[in-house]
N, C-alpha and C positions, 0 to 999 in steps of 0.2 A: 424521540431522538432524531435530530436532523440527519437526513440522508442526502436530500437534495440540496446542493450548494450552488445557488445562482451566482452568475458573474457579478462581481461588485459594480455598483453604479459609480460613475465618475462625475465630478462637478466641473462644469465648464469654466467656472470662475477661478479654479485652481485652489491650492491650499491657503493662499494668502487673501483670497476674495477679490483680487485685483486683476485676475486674468492670467497670472503667471502659472502656466500648467506645464508640467513635465510630460513630454510625449513618450509613448511606448509603442512598440510595434504591434502589440496585441490590441491596443485601443484603436489604432489606425486601420488595421486590416480585418477587424472582426475575427481575429485568430483565437481569442479567448472564448470559451463557451461555458455553459453550466456544467458542473461536475457532480459526481456521485461519490459519497463518502465510503461506499462499499468497494471502490476500485482504487486502492492505494497503489502508489508507484515506487515506494521505497520502505525501508524498515520503520522510520519514525511515523510515517503516515499509516502504516499497517497497525502499529500500536494504537494510534488514534482511532482506527476503524473498529477496534474491539469495543469501544465505547464512543459512539459517534457524537455524543454531546460535546466532545473536545474538538471535533473536526471543524476546520476553517477552510475557506476557499484556497486552492493552490496545492498541488501535489497529488491530485487524484485524477482518475480517468474521466472521460466525458460521460455525461448523463445520456442514456440511450432511450429514455422513456418520456422526455419532455416534462420532467417534474412529476409524473404520475407514478409514484413509487409503488402503489398497490397493484399496478399492472406490469411492473418491471420484472423481467426474467432473472435478473441478478438478485433483486430483493427477495424473490420467491424461491430461489434455488435452495436445494438441500445442502446441509453442511458437508464439507469434504472430509475424507478419512485418510489416515496414513497407517499402513501396517509396517511395523518395524520390530525386530527382535530386541533392539536396544531401547533403553528408557530415555536416551539422549540422542538427538540427531543434529548434526551440524549442517547449517544452511550457509553455503558460500554465495557471495554476490559477485557476479562477473563484472569486473571494472569496465569492460568494453561496452556492454549493453545494459548493465544494471539488473540483469535477470537473476533470480534466485535458483540455486541448484542444491538439492539434497544429496549429501555425500555418503557413500557406503563406508569408506575408510578414510576419515578426515586426516589421519597422520600421513597419508600418501599425497596430500595436496590435490592438485588438479589431475593427477595420474589415476586417482581413484574413480571407480564407477560412480557416475552421478546421474540424478534424475532431475530434469528441468521442470520447475513449477512456475506458476504465475503468482504475483503478489496478491491478486484477487482471490485465488484458491487458498493461499496460505491464511488470509484473513478470515476465511470461513472454516478453517481447520477445527475439527471437534476432537476433544480428548487430549489436546496438547497445549502447553503454555509456552509463550515466547520468553525464552531465557535471556541470559546476558549476551552482550555483544562479544564478538570474538575477532581477534586480529592476529595473524601469524605471517610468516614470510611468503605465504601463497596468496592470501587475499583477506578481505574484510568479510564478516559474516556474523551469525548469531546462532545460538543453540535453541532447539526445540526440546522441551522436556515433557515427558508423558505425565499427565495428571493422574493422581491417585484415584482409582475407581471407587474407593470407599468414601471419598470426600464429597 
């Protein structure tokens, strides 16, 4: 399964082969770098991170091991766990910074006690499935649903 996502190569001849190339800031300043499919930055890329065969460059955090996945601390990290009394937990996404928050009482909106997580830790969550998207007057988010232990 691909975990290391190298920066796509560009062609100097451009898409038409005659030198007409669209410029991007990333190509001019070396701002783009190799990415790791285990470091999603949003919901859709987190779903892809559960089966990295679907992962494509863009939307992931930077590779920190220079493509050597066998020595990467993220690749070798243990799965994360979540203790909850409920079988469903709402994850709200803060629209200001895009960070996920696990909500204690979803019906209270942002007034509820919340625990901030990272997309990377959610992608490694064990015993929970990523449920449907959720949108209400407070924010966008999605549900985590406890997996049946007998399954």
